C-alpha positions in Angstrom: 76.7 -44.0 166.8 75.2 -40.5 167.0 78.3 -39.1 165.2 77.7 -41.6 162.4 74.2 -40.7 162.2 75.0 -37.1 162.0 77.3 -37.6 159.2 74.8 -39.7 157.4 72.2 -36.9 158.0 74.6 -34.4 156.7 75.5 -36.5 153.6 71.8 -36.8 152.9 71.3 -33.1 153.3 74.2 -32.4 151.0 72.8 -34.9 148.4 69.1 -33.3 148.7 70.8 -29.8 148.2 72.7 -31.1 145.2 69.5 -32.5 143.5 67.7 -29.1 144.1 70.6 -27.3 142.7 70.7 -29.6 139.5 67.1 -28.9 138.8 65.4 -32.0 139.7 61.6 -31.6 140.5 59.9 -32.8 143.4 59.2 -36.4 143.8 56.3 -37.2 141.6 57.0 -34.7 138.9 56.8 -35.5 135.2 59.8 -36.5 133.3 60.8 -33.5 131.1 60.8 -35.6 128.1 56.9 -36.1 128.6 54.6 -33.2 127.4 51.7 -32.4 129.6 48.3 -33.0 128.0 46.3 -29.9 127.6 43.8 -28.8 130.3 40.3 -29.8 129.5 39.1 -28.1 132.6 35.7 -26.4 132.0 36.4 -23.5 134.1 39.4 -22.7 132.3 37.6 -22.6 129.0 34.8 -20.6 130.4 37.2 -17.9 131.9 39.1 -17.4 128.8 37.7 -14.9 126.3 37.7 -16.7 122.8 39.4 -14.6 120.1 37.5 -14.7 116.9 40.0 -16.0 114.4 39.0 -15.3 110.9 38.5 -18.4 109.0 39.9 -18.1 105.4 37.4 -19.2 102.9 38.4 -20.8 99.8 40.5 -18.5 97.8 38.6 -17.7 94.6 40.8 -17.5 91.8 40.2 -14.5 89.5 38.4 -15.5 86.2 40.9 -15.5 83.4 40.2 -12.6 81.3 38.8 -13.4 77.8 41.6 -13.2 75.1 40.2 -11.3 72.3 40.1 -13.4 69.1 42.6 -12.1 66.4 40.9 -9.8 64.0 39.7 -11.7 61.0 41.4 -10.9 57.9 39.0 -10.2 54.8 38.6 -13.3 53.2 39.8 -13.4 49.6 37.9 -15.7 47.2 40.0 -18.2 45.5 41.3 -17.0 42.1 39.8 -19.2 39.5 41.7 -19.7 36.3 40.0 -17.7 33.3 37.7 -20.1 31.5 39.1 -21.1 28.0 36.9 -19.4 25.3 37.0 -20.1 21.8 38.5 -17.4 19.6 35.3 -16.7 17.6 34.8 -13.5 15.5 31.8 -12.4 13.6 33.0 -12.0 10.2 30.9 -10.2 7.3 30.3 -12.6 4.5 31.6 -11.1 1.1 28.4 -10.5 -0.9 28.0 -10.0 -4.8 25.5 -7.4 -5.7 24.4 -3.8 -4.9 25.2 -2.2 -1.6 22.1 -1.6 0.6 20.4 1.8 0.0 18.1 3.7 2.3 14.4 2.8 1.8 15.1 -0.5 -0.4 14.6 -4.2 0.4 16.8 -6.9 -0.9 16.7 -10.7 -1.4 20.0 -12.3 0.0 21.0 -15.7 -1.5 23.5 -17.8 0.5 24.7 -21.3 -0.5 24.9 -24.0 2.2 28.3 -25.3 1.5 29.9 -24.8 4.0 26.9 -25.4 6.2 28.0 -22.6 9.0 26.1 -20.4 11.2 25.0 -17.2 9.4 22.7 -14.5 10.1 21.5 -11.1 8.7 22.6 -8.6 11.5 20.7 -5.6 13.0 23.9 -3.6 13.4 25.7 -4.6 16.5 27.5 -7.7 15.0 27.0 -9.8 18.0 26.4 -13.4 18.0 23.3 -13.6 20.1 19.6 -14.4 19.4 18.6 -11.0 20.8 20.8 -9.1 18.4 20.0 -10.9 15.0 17.2 -10.2 12.7 17.1 -13.5 10.8 19.0 -16.7 11.0 20.3 -18.3 8.0 20.1 -21.9 9.3 21.2 -24.6 6.8 19.9 -28.2 6.9 21.0 -31.5 5.8 20.6 -31.7 2.0 19.9 -27.9 1.6 21.4 -26.3 -1.5 21.0 -22.7 -0.6 18.6 -20.1 1.3 17.1 -16.9 0.1 16.4 -14.5 2.7 13.5 -12.6 1.2 12.5 -8.9 1.5 15.3 -7.7 3.9 15.3 -4.2 5.1 18.4 -2.2 4.1 19.6 -1.7 7.5 19.8 -5.4 8.1 21.1 -6.6 4.9 24.7 -7.1 6.3 25.2 -10.9 6.3 27.6 -12.3 9.1 28.9 -15.7 9.9 31.1 -17.7 12.4 33.6 -19.9 10.6 37.2 -21.3 10.8 39.7 -20.4 8.4 40.1 -23.9 7.0 36.3 -24.1 6.3 36.1 -21.0 4.0 32.9 -18.7 3.5 29.7 -19.6 1.8 28.9 -17.9 -1.5 26.5 -15.0 -1.1 24.6 -12.9 -3.6 22.2 -9.8 -3.2 19.7 -8.3 -5.5 16.6 -6.0 -5.0 13.5 -7.9 -3.9 11.4 -9.6 -6.7 13.8 -8.9 -9.4 15.5 -12.2 -9.4 18.9 -13.2 -9.5 21.1 -13.0 -12.9 22.7 -15.7 -14.9 26.0 -15.1 -13.1 24.6 -15.9 -9.7 23.0 -19.1 -11.1 26.3 -20.1 -12.6 28.1 -19.4 -9.3 25.6 -21.5 -7.3 25.7 -24.3 -9.6 29.4 -24.4 -9.4 29.5 -24.2 -5.7 26.8 -26.9 -5.0 26.5 -29.0 -8.2 23.0 -28.4 -8.2 20.9 -28.5 -11.5 17.3 -28.8 -10.0 16.0 -27.9 -6.6 12.8 -28.3 -4.5 11.5 -24.9 -3.6 9.9 -24.7 -0.1 8.0 -21.7 1.3 6.9 -21.9 5.0 3.8 -19.9 5.9 3.4 -18.1 9.2 0.6 -16.6 11.4 -0.7 -13.6 9.4 0.7 -14.8 6.0 -0.7 -17.5 3.9 1.4 -17.3 0.6 2.0 -19.3 -2.5 4.7 -20.3 -5.1 4.1 -19.9 -8.9 6.1 -21.0 -11.7 4.6 -21.1 -15.2 1.6 -23.3 -14.9 2.7 -24.6 -11.6 1.3 -23.4 -8.3 1.6 -24.4 -4.5 0.1 -22.5 -1.7 -0.2 -22.9 2.1 -3.8 -24.0 3.1 -3.4 -22.4 6.5 -0.9 -20.7 8.8 2.1 -22.7 9.5 1.7 -24.8 6.5 4.3 -25.3 3.8 4.0 -24.7 0.1 6.4 -26.9 -2.1 7.4 -27.0 -5.8 9.7 -29.9 -6.7 12.4 -30.6 -9.4 12.5 -26.9 -10.4 15.5 -26.0 -12.6 17.9 -23.9 -10.8 17.9 -21.0 -13.2 14.1 -20.8 -12.8 14.1 -21.1 -9.0 16.6 -18.1 -8.8 15.2 -15.9 -11.7 11.6 -16.5 -12.6 10.0 -17.7 -9.4 6.7 -16.1 -8.4 6.2 -15.6 -4.7 3.0 -14.1 -3.0 3.4 -10.4 -1.8 4.6 -9.4 1.5 6.6 -12.6 2.1 9.6 -11.6 4.4 10.9 -14.9 5.5 13.5 -17.4 4.0 12.9 -19.5 0.9 14.6 -23.0 1.0 16.2 -24.6 -2.0 16.6 -28.3 -1.3 18.2 -31.1 -3.3 15.7 -32.7 -5.5 
């Protein structure tokens, strides 16, 4: 019996030695698969010197650099097509009569067929109101115009016309000498007129009159009109008496 116990004791001792050698912990030890919970002992926390761990703040992304705007190219205004302009040229009207001479004044007769813009030029030939001395503006029913007492340097008659219209008939004579029979015949042939109404328009500073034989008409005040009616064309061009110092246009209208 004792031998059996001894053997049993030896076997138990051998088993215990084997367990210790194999690394088994003492009775009551945790299984290796279980992780021990961290110690929450206040004494352990108090004795440990806390290490200040720098807390990384939010990382600030660098502000994106402003991209410079591309240099603006100089703006070129749109090119507009050239505005079509009529091909208009001021043309001198061929005039029958003496060439203007220094110091003299002239009467210029212009028919109104065709009725186109005409003017007595002050020398530059431009078609503008500022550059003309006197307009020759024909109206409906007008036969001719006589520009009275024109200075020699402004006696050149210009016009704007189209080739298919032709040019008006023009005559020139010394002031108050009257137009000759050739001029009368030319005007009659061009206009078909045998008699005309003669109209003289007065203006501020001049109150004039018309006189033909025993017929007389005058302006009663400035800007009035003096008129003689049914005057034979030859008398209107050659024998008409006009008050002195008249420097405007004399209108010959259809009777």
